C-alpha positions in Angstrom: 94.0 109.9 -189.8 92.4 114.0 -188.6 95.2 115.7 -187.6 93.2 118.4 -185.0 95.8 120.1 -183.9 96.1 123.8 -184.9 99.3 125.5 -184.7 97.8 129.4 -184.7 96.0 127.9 -181.3 97.6 127.7 -177.8 97.0 123.0 -177.2 96.9 123.6 -173.3 97.5 125.2 -170.4 100.9 125.0 -170.5 101.3 126.4 -173.9 99.3 129.6 -172.8 101.1 130.5 -170.3 104.4 130.5 -172.1 102.9 132.4 -174.6 102.1 135.1 -171.8 106.1 134.2 -170.1 107.0 134.8 -173.3 104.6 138.1 -174.0 106.2 139.6 -170.4 110.1 139.4 -171.0 109.9 142.0 -173.3 108.2 144.1 -170.8 110.2 143.1 -167.9 113.2 144.2 -169.6 111.9 147.5 -170.4 111.3 147.7 -166.2 114.7 146.9 -165.6 117.1 149.8 -168.0 114.4 152.3 -166.9 115.1 151.0 -163.3 119.3 151.8 -164.6 117.8 155.4 -166.0 115.9 156.1 -162.9 118.4 155.6 -161.0 121.4 157.8 -163.4 118.7 160.4 -162.6 119.0 160.2 -159.3 122.6 160.1 -158.6 123.8 162.0 -161.0 123.8 166.0 -159.9 123.4 167.4 -162.7 120.3 165.5 -163.0 119.1 165.7 -159.4 117.5 169.3 -159.7 114.9 168.4 -162.6 113.7 165.7 -161.0 113.7 167.4 -157.9 111.2 170.0 -159.8 108.9 167.6 -162.6 108.4 165.7 -158.4 107.1 169.5 -157.1 105.1 170.0 -159.7 102.8 166.8 -159.7 102.4 167.7 -156.1 101.0 171.0 -157.0 98.9 169.4 -159.4 97.7 167.3 -157.3 96.6 169.1 -154.5 95.2 171.4 -157.1 92.8 168.8 -158.3 92.1 167.5 -155.1 91.2 171.2 -154.3 89.4 173.2 -157.4 88.2 175.7 -156.0 91.2 176.3 -153.3 88.9 177.2 -150.2 91.3 174.8 -148.1 94.1 175.9 -150.1 93.6 179.7 -149.0 92.9 178.5 -145.2 96.5 177.8 -145.2 99.1 180.8 -144.9 100.7 182.5 -147.8 104.1 180.6 -146.9 102.5 178.0 -147.0 103.8 176.9 -151.0 107.0 177.9 -149.4 107.0 175.9 -147.0 106.1 172.3 -148.4 109.2 173.7 -151.5 111.3 174.1 -148.5 110.4 170.9 -147.1 110.7 168.7 -150.4 113.9 170.0 -151.0 115.1 169.0 -147.4 113.7 165.3 -147.7 115.0 164.8 -151.3 118.1 163.3 -151.2 117.0 161.4 -148.3 114.5 160.0 -150.8 116.6 159.4 -153.3 119.1 158.1 -151.2 116.7 155.6 -150.4 115.5 154.9 -153.8 119.1 154.1 -155.4 119.6 151.7 -152.1 116.1 149.9 -153.4 116.7 150.1 -156.8 120.5 148.4 -156.1 119.2 145.4 -154.5 118.2 144.3 -157.5 
């Protein structure tokens, strides 16, 4: 009686699904750990300033990418970047509070 099964290849859809789930488990575990790190960075006052600076610099980089020539940025007054930074510093605590509450739900 010939044996047609090959141990290295999936036998059915269920086996393929099982293998996919097994591959995603480490990724899900990694994401759970990253959420905990993000929550600690947001709630720890010593890390808030670095997180705030990082996101503000990302916003500035995005603006520079979208407006390479600077023509649209030059339409605003000289205080525009300072006003954006001040508004961001006002909004950031509210955003972090909402983020922590969202993370705690999971």
